[in-house]
C-alpha positions as CSV (number, residue, x, y, z in Angstrom):
1,X,6.2,-30.0,1.8
2,X,8.2,-33.3,1.0
3,X,6.6,-35.3,3.9
4,X,3.4,-34.5,2.5
5,X,4.9,-35.6,-0.8
6,X,6.2,-38.7,0.5
7,X,2.8,-39.5,2.0
8,X,1.3,-39.2,-1.6
9,X,3.8,-41.3,-2.7
10,X,3.6,-44.1,-0.6
11,X,-0.3,-44.2,-1.0
12,X,0.2,-44.4,-4.7
13,X,2.7,-47.2,-4.4
14,X,0.4,-49.0,-2.1
15,X,-2.8,-48.4,-4.1
16,X,-1.2,-49.0,-7.4
17,X,1.2,-51.5,-6.7
18,X,-0.3,-53.4,-3.9
19,X,2.9,-52.8,-1.5
20,X,1.6,-52.6,2.4
21,X,2.1,-48.9,3.1
22,X,3.9,-49.8,6.4
23,X,6.2,-51.3,4.6
24,X,7.1,-48.0,2.3
25,X,10.1,-45.8,3.9
26,X,11.9,-42.6,2.5
27,X,15.0,-44.8,2.3
28,X,13.1,-47.7,0.3
29,X,14.4,-48.8,-3.0
30,X,11.8,-49.8,-5.8
31,X,13.4,-53.4,-5.8
32,X,13.3,-53.5,-2.2
33,X,9.4,-53.1,-2.0
34,X,9.2,-55.8,-4.8
35,X,8.9,-53.2,-8.0
36,X,10.8,-54.2,-11.2
37,X,11.9,-52.1,-14.0
38,X,8.5,-52.0,-15.7
39,X,6.4,-51.2,-12.1
40,X,8.8,-48.5,-11.5
41,X,8.0,-46.8,-15.0
42,X,4.5,-47.2,-14.4
43,X,4.6,-45.7,-11.1
44,X,6.4,-42.6,-12.2
45,X,3.6,-42.2,-14.8
46,X,0.9,-42.7,-12.0
47,X,3.2,-40.0,-9.7
48,X,3.4,-37.5,-13.0
49,X,-0.7,-37.8,-13.0
50,X,-1.2,-37.6,-9.3
51,X,1.1,-34.2,-9.0
52,X,0.1,-32.9,-12.4
53,X,3.9,-32.5,-13.4
54,X,6.1,-33.8,-15.8
55,X,9.5,-35.1,-15.0
56,X,12.1,-35.0,-17.8
57,X,12.9,-38.1,-19.5
58,X,16.9,-37.7,-18.4
59,X,15.8,-37.7,-15.0
60,X,13.3,-40.8,-15.1
61,X,15.9,-43.5,-15.4
62,X,17.4,-42.3,-12.1
63,X,14.6,-42.9,-10.1
64,X,15.1,-46.0,-8.4
65,X,14.1,-45.0,-4.7
66,X,11.3,-43.6,-3.1
67,X,13.6,-40.8,-1.9
68,X,14.6,-40.1,-5.2
69,X,11.1,-39.8,-6.3
70,X,10.2,-37.4,-3.7
71,X,13.3,-35.3,-4.9
72,X,12.2,-35.2,-8.6
73,X,8.5,-34.4,-7.7
74,X,9.4,-31.4,-5.4
75,X,12.2,-30.0,-8.5
76,X,9.0,-30.5,-10.7
77,X,6.6,-28.7,-8.7
78,X,8.8,-25.9,-8.2
């Protein structure tokens, strides 16, 4: 399931933030992908909409990479 979530997250990052999808890896930090803190906040909001979930605010500030986003989405879905 997390591979499907990764693929969707990569697609959202690519579409909404203009990052080449080939550059997006599970280990990529948002900073490595050229996203600043505002971009990251907007991205998380986009992901919440995409997956129809709400990530607790306390957890939001810790999401700084694709892997952390995948983990947070998986937890929110369960």
